[in-house]
N, C-alpha and C positions, 0 to 999 in steps of 0.2 A: 443280497437276496435273503429275505426274511420270511420264514415259513409261518403259516397259520395252521395250527393243528385242530382247530374247530371252525373250519370255514363253511361247512355244509351240515345240513340236518342229519346226515347219516354218520357223522364222524364219531359217535359214541357206540355205534353198533359193533358187536363182536365181528372181527374180520375186516372192519373198516376203520377201526379206531387208531390205526398207526399211520394213516395217510397224512401227507402234508401238502398244503396248497400255497403257491406263490403267485402273486399278481405283479408282474414285472412292468407291463404297460397297460394302464387302465385297470379298473376294478374287476373287469370280466363278469363272472356270474357269482362271485363270492356272496355269501349270505351273512357274513360276520362284519360287524361294525369295527372290529379290532384288526381287520386285515390291513397289512402294510402294502401300499401301492407304491412301487419304486418311482415310476414315471407317470404322472397324472395328466400330462399334456395330451389332448386328443390326437389320435393317429388315424382314425377311421377304422381301426380294428383294435382288439385287445390281445395281449400276449401274456400267458401264464405258464405255470408248470404244475404237473401232478407228480409228486415224488412218493413212491409207495414201496415199502419193503416186500420181499417175496411173500406171496399168498394174500396180499391185501386186495380188497374188493372195492371198486367204485360202483355204486348201485344204480339201478335203472332210472333214467331221467330223460327229459325232452328239452331241446334247445330251439329257440325261435330264429337264431341266425346261424351262419356256418360255424362248424366246429371241426378243426383240422388238428390231427395228432401227428407230431414229428418225433419219432421215437429216438431218444438219445442213447438210452441203455435199458437193458432188461428184455424179457420175453413176455409179451402181452397177449391176452385173449380178449378180443372185442366181440361183444354179443349185442343183438338188437331184437326188437319186436316187443309186443305188449307184455310178454312173459319172459323175454330174453331168449326165446327159442326159435326165432325166425332164421337165424344163421349165426355162424361164428367164423372168425378169421384170426390168424396169429400174426402179430407184428413184432419185428426185431429191430435192432439198431440200424438206422438209416432209412427205415420205411416211413412212408407218409400215408395216412388214412384220413379221408374226408367223409364224415358221417352226415347223411342228409338231415335237413331240418324236419321237425314234426314226426320223428319216430323215437321210441324209447331206445336208449343205448346204455350200456354199462361196460366196464372193463376190469380185468384182474391181472395182476403181475403173477404169471404162472412160472416164472423162472426161479432160479436159486439165489439170485442176487438182488440188491436194491435196484429199483427201476426209476427212470427219469424220463418224462415226456413233456416236451414243449407243446402248448396248446394255443392255437390262434383262433380267435372268435371274431366274426364279422360285426362291424359297427362299433361306434363309441357307446351306444346304448344297446345292450344285448337283450334287454327285456327280462333277464333272469332265466330260471328254468322251472319245469314242471316235474315234480317227483311222482313216482308211482305211488298210489294210495297206500300200499303196504309199507312203504318206507316211512311215510308220515305216522302210521300207527306204531311202528317199532320205535321211531324216534321219540314219540310221546312217552313211551315206557322208560326212557332215559332222561326225561325232563326237558326235551327240546321241542319247540313249537315254531311254526312259521306264521308271521303276520301277513295280512293282505298285501303289504308292501314288500313281501318276499325277504324279510329280515328275520333272523333267528333270535329266539328268546330262550335262554337257558335257566330254567327254574332251579336246577340243582346248584347253580352258582348264586342263587339268591334273588333272581328276578321274579316278578309276579307273573303268574300265568295270564296271558291275554284273555279278555272276554271272548266268548264264542263268536260274537259278531265281528271281532277283529281278527279272527284266525282265517288263514287261507283255506278255502274250501277245496277238498280233494276232487280231482278230475273224476268224472262219472264213467262207469263201465261202457255206456253207449258212446261217449266221446273217444274212449280208448279204442273201441272196436272200429271207429270210423277213421282212424289214423292211417297214414301211408304204410304200404307194405313193400319190402325189398327182400328178394331172395338172395342167396349167396352169390349167384352169377352177376346179378345187378350190382351188388355191393363191391365185388372185385373190380368193377370198372372204376371204382373210386379209391383204389389202392395203387400206389406206385412204390414198388419195393426198391431196395437199394440196387439190386441187379438189373431192374427194368429201366433205370434212368438212362435216357438217351442224350449223350453229351454232344455239343457242337463245339469245335475248336475255332469257329469263325462267327461266334455269336455276338461279339462286340467289335466295334471298329478297330480297336487297338490290338485285338487278339493275335494278329499275324505279325505284329512288330517285334523286333528283337527285344528280349527282356520283358515282354508283355504277354507271354503265352498263358492263356486261361481257357477254361472250358465251362460251358453253361448248359444245364439241363432244365428244360421247362417241366414243371410239375402241375401247377394249378394256375389257370387263367393266363391273361396276356401280361407278361412281364416286360423286361427290358431287352430281351433278345433281339438282335438285329440280323439274324439269319432267316432269310425268307422261307427256308424249308422247315423251320422248327415250329412245332405246334404243341400246345399243352395236352397231355393225355386226359386231364380233368378240366373241362371247359366251362361248366356252368358258373354263374356269378357267385362270388363269395364275399365281395367287398375288398378283396386284396388278391395279390398274386403270390405264388411261391415258386422259387427257382433254386437250383442247387449249383453253386459256383465252386469250381475246383481250380486251384492255382499251385503250380509246382514251386518248390523252394527257390527263393531268390527272384521269382517272377512277380509281376504286378499287373494290376488294372490301373491304367493311367487316369489322370484327373478328368472327372465328368461331374455333372450335376443333373438333378431331376426336380421337376415341379412337385413331386409327391414325397411324402415321408417314407423312409425306408429303414428297415431293421435288419441287422446282420447278426446271426447266431452262429458262432464258430462251433462246428461239429467235430472237427479234428484239426490238429496243428495249431498255428498261431499267426496272427496278422498284426502289422502296424498300419493303422488307418490315420490319414492326415486330412483334416478339414480346413478348407481355405488355405491360409498361410500359417496355420498353427503348428504346434509340435506334434509329432506322431503319438498315438495312443496304442499301447500293446493290448491286444484282446486275445485270450487263449480259449482253449476248448471249454465249452459249457457256459461261456460268458456271452453277453448280449450288448450290442452297440446300436443306438438309435441315431440315425443320420437325419438332421433337419432338412426340410424341403429347401431347394434352391441353394444348397451348400455344395461347394466343390469338394470332392473326396477322391483320394487315391488309396489303393489297398495293395500292400506288398506281403507276400508270404514269407514268414521268417522262421518257420519250423524246420525240423529235420526232414520231414516227409511232406507229401502233398497236403495242402490246407483245403478243407471242405467247409463251405459256409452256406447256411440256409438263408436265402434272401427273401424277405417278405416286404412287399411294396403296396402301398395303399391304392385302392381303386380297381375297378374291373377293366378299365380301358388299357389299350396298349401304351406302354411307357416309352418315352423318347429321350434317351440320354443326350445331353448337350455336352460335346467334347471340348476340352481345352484346345485353343488354336494350335498349340504345338502338336497335339495328337492328330488333328485334322491334316496339318502340313506333312507330318511323317507318314500318315496313311496314304496321302496323295503321292508322295515320292515312291511308295511301295505299289502304287497303281490302284488304290481303292478309295472309295468315298461312299457317302450315303445317298441313296436315291430319294425321290420325293415322297416315298412311303416310309422312309426311315430304315431301309435295309441296306446292308453292305452290297456294293455292286462294283464292277470294273469301272474305273474312272474314265477310261477312254470311250465308254458307251454312254456316258452321261452328257447332258447339254453343256454348251460352252460356258454358261454362267456358273455352273457347278464346278467345272474344271478350273476356271479362273479364280473362283472364290477359294477353292481348296489350295491352289498354288500360293 
């Protein structure tokens, strides 16, 4: 993970000059040609990090695609609206906040410690961002300008100031006035706090097998849950789903594969993840693992306490894990299989061909 300390036009502003940006999967919305992108392979979404010491501000801007904050550490104040005064909410470790497109938003680390937020953005091409006109004015005082291609030029570092015709034109007051409005009650419907997560202990076909105890909480969109009763609290399309997976020490999720790309962010604890027939890879808290599409994977919790993993999977559609034949056979012996919609059901109630295939 390599930070860029001048990723955005506001990074020289007092109060914002200590923030760091990471592009882990895809470039996201960085405006710096020097940004290090760890994984450039398209995933259908981008994943990055905002790392900000106490008191640091991220200024008002607009996104064209979904922006989801997964708070790893710190205490954060999120604000929104044309002047940042339409509403405010506080997010702490374990909370997930999805800010709607086409509204101004900003956030501040209001805690006492350094803060770390994973950010997921919809699409491989995010379109960049729109800054509030006041931010462009202040940035110019520090020698920073944005071109029409949404790339930053730093004249204090020796670059020539772009011609006026090449500069990004600030958004007009009329356009700002016509943007979407969300009151606090509406925004709270797009927040899933740590305490509000609703876990299912039968969300995966293997969850009820000895040694395979895991729990899954739906957060955003249609993920890989196979519990018929589970529904995401945030359901509008984002281009990806977000789920929270919890595995007790020594327990595991057995071998399965997906057609979609999937990213695992370890929030707490540690896991060993094995792809296909390879050797296990140890992934600890704050680290990220990208699982290729159509790869068999198994996940075992190897920490001292419960492991928590944020699971981001590409696409708005319901995901259908394909289980290893050994898992299907073990589930059948325990009396369970998947129905024709992909949900866990009593094997004895399913058609003969499902029973015979599972056996």
